[in-house]
Each structure stands twice: as structure tokens, then as C-alpha cells.
C-alpha positions in Angstrom: 162.5 -183.5 96.1 166.0 -183.5 95.1 168.0 -186.5 96.9 172.1 -186.7 97.4 174.2 -189.2 99.0 177.9 -188.7 99.7 180.3 -191.4 100.7 183.9 -190.2 102.0 185.3 -193.4 101.3 189.1 -193.7 104.3 191.2 -195.6 105.6 190.1 -196.1 108.5 186.5 -195.5 108.9 183.8 -195.0 105.8 181.0 -192.1 106.3 177.7 -191.8 104.6 175.6 -188.7 104.8 172.5 -188.5 103.6 170.7 -184.9 102.7 168.2 -182.8 100.9 168.0 -179.5 98.7 167.3 -177.3 100.9 170.0 -179.1 103.1 168.2 -180.8 105.8 170.1 -184.7 106.8 168.5 -187.3 106.5 170.5 -189.7 107.5 174.3 -190.2 108.2 175.9 -194.4 109.0 179.6 -195.6 109.0 181.3 -198.1 107.8 185.5 -199.3 108.1 188.3 -198.7 106.1 187.1 -198.6 101.7 191.0 -198.8 100.8 191.2 -200.8 98.4 195.2 -202.1 98.7 193.9 -203.3 102.1 190.4 -205.1 101.5 190.3 -205.8 97.9 188.0 -205.1 95.8 185.4 -207.1 96.1 185.0 -206.4 99.3 185.1 -202.8 98.6 181.7 -203.4 96.7 180.5 -205.6 99.5 181.3 -202.1 102.4 179.5 -200.4 99.8 176.4 -202.2 98.9 176.2 -202.6 102.5 176.8 -199.0 103.6 174.9 -197.5 101.2 171.6 -199.2 101.6 171.7 -198.6 104.9 172.0 -195.4 104.5 168.7 -195.0 102.5 166.7 -197.5 105.2 167.5 -195.3 107.8 166.5 -191.5 105.6 163.6 -193.8 104.2 164.3 -193.1 101.1 164.3 -195.9 98.0 167.0 -195.8 95.7 164.8 -194.6 92.6 164.1 -191.9 94.0 167.9 -190.3 94.4 169.1 -187.9 92.4 172.1 -188.3 93.0 175.6 -189.5 94.8 178.7 -188.6 94.8 181.3 -191.0 96.4 185.5 -190.4 97.4 187.4 -193.2 97.9 191.1 -193.4 99.3 193.7 -194.3 96.1 190.7 -193.4 93.2 193.4 -192.1 90.3 196.1 -194.1 91.3 196.2 -196.8 89.1 194.4 -196.1 85.7 194.6 -199.4 85.0 191.2 -199.2 88.6 189.8 -196.5 87.3 186.9 -198.2 85.1 186.4 -201.0 87.9 186.1 -198.5 91.0 183.8 -196.1 88.7 180.9 -198.7 88.0 182.2 -200.3 92.2 179.0 -199.0 93.3 176.8 -200.7 90.2 174.2 -202.1 90.7 172.8 -200.4 93.9 173.4 -197.0 92.2 172.9 -197.2 88.3 176.2 -194.9 86.6 174.0 -192.8 85.1 173.0 -190.9 89.0 176.1 -191.8 91.3 180.3 -190.8 90.5 183.0 -191.9 92.1 186.9 -189.4 92.4 188.9 -190.1 95.3 188.0 -189.3 98.8 190.5 -185.6 98.7 187.7 -184.0 97.0 185.5 -185.2 100.3 188.1 -182.6 102.1 187.5 -179.8 100.2 183.7 -180.1 99.8 183.7 -180.5 103.6 185.8 -178.1 104.4 185.7 -174.8 101.9 181.6 -175.7 101.5 182.5 -176.0 97.8 184.6 -172.2 97.4 187.4 -171.8 96.0 190.3 -172.8 97.8 192.9 -176.1 99.9 191.5 -178.3 102.1 194.3 -180.5 103.2 192.7 -184.0 104.6 195.6 -185.7 107.5 194.2 -188.9 109.2 195.7 -192.4 107.8 197.2 -190.5 105.0 197.9 -187.5 104.5 196.6 -184.9 100.4 195.7 -181.9 99.8 192.6 -180.5 96.9 192.0 -177.4 95.5 190.0 -175.5 92.7 190.6 -172.4 91.7 189.0 -170.2 89.1 188.4 -173.6 86.8 190.9 -175.7 88.1 191.4 -178.7 89.9 195.4 -179.7 91.6 196.1 -182.1 94.4 200.1 -182.6 95.7 200.9 -185.1 98.2 198.7 -189.0 98.8 201.5 -191.1 97.7 200.9 -193.7 99.4 202.8 -195.0 103.2 205.7 -195.9 101.9 207.3 -193.1 100.4 204.2 -190.1 101.4 201.3 -189.8 103.8 203.8 -187.1 105.1 202.4 -186.0 109.0 199.3 -188.3 108.2 198.9 -190.7 111.4 200.4 -193.3 109.4 203.5 -191.6 109.0 204.1 -189.8 112.6 204.2 -194.1 113.5 206.2 -194.7 111.0 208.7 -191.7 112.4 207.0 -192.6 115.7 208.9 -196.7 115.7 212.1 -195.1 114.2 212.9 -193.0 116.2 212.3 -195.7 119.0 215.0 -198.0 117.3 216.6 -194.6 116.8 216.8 -194.7 121.4 217.0 -198.3 121.7 220.6 -197.9 119.3 222.1 -195.5 121.6 221.8 -192.9 117.9 219.6 -190.4 120.5 218.3 -190.0 124.2 216.0 -192.3 125.3 213.2 -190.3 125.8 208.9 -191.6 127.6 208.6 -192.5 124.1 210.8 -195.5 124.5 208.6 -197.0 127.9 206.0 -196.4 126.4 206.6 -198.6 122.9 208.0 -200.9 125.3 204.5 -201.1 127.7 202.0 -200.3 124.5 203.8 -203.7 122.4 205.1 -206.1 126.2 208.1 -206.4 125.7 210.9 -208.5 126.6 213.9 -206.8 124.5 213.5 -203.9 122.6 214.2 -206.1 119.3 210.7 -208.1 120.3 209.0 -205.0 118.6 210.3 -206.7 115.6 207.7 -209.9 115.5 206.1 -207.5 117.4 205.1 -205.7 113.5 205.9 -207.6 111.0 205.2 -211.1 113.3 201.7 -210.0 111.7 201.6 -210.9 108.6 202.4 -207.1 108.1 199.2 -205.2 110.0 196.7 -203.0 108.3 197.5 -200.0 107.6 194.4 -198.6 109.3 195.5 -200.9 112.5 199.5 -199.8 111.8 198.1 -195.7 111.9 196.6 -195.8 115.6 200.1 -196.2 116.8 200.4 -192.7 116.4 197.7 -192.9 119.7 201.6 -194.3 121.4 203.6 -191.5 119.3 201.3 -188.3 120.5 200.7 -189.2 124.2 203.9 -189.6 124.2 205.1 -186.2 122.7 202.4 -184.7 125.3 203.9 -186.1 128.0 206.8 -184.0 127.5 209.5 -186.3 124.7 210.7 -183.7 123.2 212.0 -185.8 120.0 208.5 -187.2 119.9 207.0 -183.3 119.8 209.5 -182.7 117.4 208.1 -184.9 115.3 204.6 -184.1 114.6 206.3 -180.1 114.6 207.9 -181.5 111.4 204.3 -182.9 110.6 203.2 -179.2 110.6 205.3 -177.9 108.2 204.8 -181.1 105.3 201.4 -180.2 105.1 202.2 -176.6 104.9 204.5 -177.8 101.9 202.0 -179.9 100.6 199.3 -176.9 100.8 202.0 -174.7 99.2 202.9 -176.9 96.2 198.6 -177.5 95.5 198.8 -173.1 95.5 201.3 -173.4 93.0 200.3 -175.5 90.8 196.6 -174.2 90.4 198.0 -171.3 89.1 197.0 -168.4 92.2 198.6 -165.0 91.7 201.3 -164.7 94.7 198.4 -161.3 95.5 195.8 -163.7 96.8 195.3 -164.3 100.3 193.6 -168.3 99.9 190.8 -170.0 101.8 192.7 -172.3 103.3 191.2 -175.5 105.9 191.2 -178.7 106.7 190.5 -182.2 108.3 191.7 -185.0 109.4 191.1 -187.0 113.1 195.0 -185.4 113.1 194.2 -182.6 113.3 191.9 -183.0 116.2 195.5 -183.0 118.4 195.4 -179.3 118.8 198.5 -178.9 120.5 200.5 -180.8 119.1 199.8 -181.0 115.8 197.0 -177.6 114.4 198.8 -174.5 116.5 201.9 -175.3 114.4 200.4 -176.4 112.1 198.6 -172.2 112.5 201.1 -170.7 113.2 203.2 -171.6 109.5 199.7 -170.7 107.4 198.2 -167.3 109.3 202.3 -166.6 109.0 201.8 -164.4 106.2 199.2 -162.8 104.1 199.3 -166.1 101.4 196.0 -167.5 103.1 192.9 -167.0 105.3 193.1 -170.0 107.5 190.0 -171.2 109.1 187.9 -174.9 110.6 185.8 -176.4 108.3 182.9 -176.0 107.2 181.4 -179.2 106.6 182.6 -182.3 107.6 183.7 -185.2 104.7 180.8 -187.1 104.2 178.3 -183.5 103.9 180.8 -182.6 101.4 180.7 -185.2 99.6 176.5 -185.3 99.7 177.2 -181.5 98.7 179.5 -182.3 95.7 176.2 -184.6 94.7 173.9 -182.0 93.9 176.5 -179.7 92.4 177.4 -182.6 89.8 173.5 -183.0 89.6 174.0 -179.9 88.5 171.6 -178.1 90.6 174.0 -176.9 93.6 172.5 -176.5 96.6 171.7 -172.7 97.4 173.7 -170.2 99.8 170.4 -171.1 102.9 170.7 -174.8 102.3 174.8 -174.8 102.7 174.1 -172.1 106.0 171.7 -175.2 106.8 173.8 -177.7 107.3 176.3 -176.2 109.4 176.4 -176.9 113.2 
């Protein structure tokens, strides 16, 4: 019996999935963020060892019986000097010849498109697009929170706080977002926001991204300027997909499959609808909801890397 482990490391959560070749899910498990610039390499090793052991135990599978594993890690590949270290980060929990690491964008693509040619865009704590077409691979976006990750929760939080500062200064009219930010942080004066953000030795990346919920609530309550941030987010994500398509050298007359994953897309009216309108407005893309979650996608990719990909009926068994 061939058994595969998939690990979808994220900026906020890390999910583990254990599946059989037949498509039966044996176990799923969740841990905290796997973003090594935030938790450190030793923290990442500890998290993966704990999560892998817990998942195997839940599935009643000994580590020696595991056929192959795929681990997707945020920020993987963005520092060439660390590639060898990250490739070995799950050793000795997993033997080197029975697992592989790559960027977590691959998990989103493998799940959303069930391993078929096309592009998947992820908008969670960060944002990135990844695609495969006729054996070619390409990515776009994913440049990190300081000068990239457009359309992500972190980006929305950052742009929302920037909008608050403009409202406070009088550079733009005040909307519901202004009062919402003051209420959330219990501010006596608007400038107290600086202490609330910078005075905490800089918020953790995942914690800062959670502030996007305040921006989303303000937009849902009718704050036009907050709504415009989500419209811009949709355009940015669509541009990332266009860039990925160009890098894949997809012929212009090909209607390419596109899907999505990540918590931001749960905001149906604010983000998913304008994003869908942009992509479905022409003949270049065929947009569809994700077929499988990223952790299952990671396990599916593990089977592919092992040389024995799951058959179509096994993949169908995985789809809810």
C-alpha cells in the first residue's frame, strides 16, 4: 500500500494530510505558521517534526511505511544560500530520499487544479501565483510583505492602516474605517496607533495580517475607500496571473484553467466577485473553484514525485 504525506506550510497555519494511493484520506492535522523568517529555522524543524509525527499517529501509519512526502514552505527559494538547509529541515523525521521541499505555492496549484496544467493564485497571509504548462513551470508575485504580496491579507492590512493615516490627517475624507481602527485599538488619539503597532517590537507577520479583517468589515459596512482597496487587490491578483501566463509561454488562443486558494478568497463579495469578473471577462481564462485544498494537493504532488501519480478515479475520490 502506497501512502503519501502532504504538508502545506503557511504564514498563519500549517496543514498536514495523509492519503492512500486509492484516494482515501487517512489523517489531517494542523499546526501554527511555518514562515521561517518569523519562527526561525529551529522553530520550523520543531513544528514539522511535531506535525508529521502527529499526522502519522492519527493515521495509524509507521514512518517506515510512508512512500513519499512533499513539504511546501513559505519563502522557500527566496534565499539561495538556505536551499540545502530547508531541503533537510524535515530530516531525520523523514528520510532524504522519501521527501522533497519546495515553495508552498506548489501546494495551492496541485490542490486547486488537481495537478493539471494551468495557474493557481494564492491570497492568504501573502500572495503568489504558480502554474505549469506543457512541462514548463513559472511563478509571479510572492515578493514578501515589505514590497510585494499584493492582494494578500498582509497587504490589505498595510494599505488599510495607510488609509487610516490619510483619513486622520485629512488627506482623504473619513469613512467608517477610521472609527473601526480607533475602536479596535482603543485609541485615545489617532497617533496612539504608532505605539500600538511599532511599540510591540513589530507585530508578527501573521498577527499583522489579521488586521485585514477590520478593513474587510469596514468595506462591508459601506466604506467606499476600503472597498476600493479590495477592487485594487483583485486587479493586482489578476495581473500576477497574466504575468505567470506570459512566463509559461501559453499561446494567446489557449483558454487556460485558473483557480485560487487562500483565506482572502473567502471574502466573496469583496474580493472573489471582482476577481472573477476580471478573469472571466475575456477568452483567455477558464476560472474555477479549487478542486482540492492545498494540503491534499501537497499529498497528491507527493504521489506524482514518487513516480506513481494517483489515477483519475483516486483523485475523484478525494474531491468532496
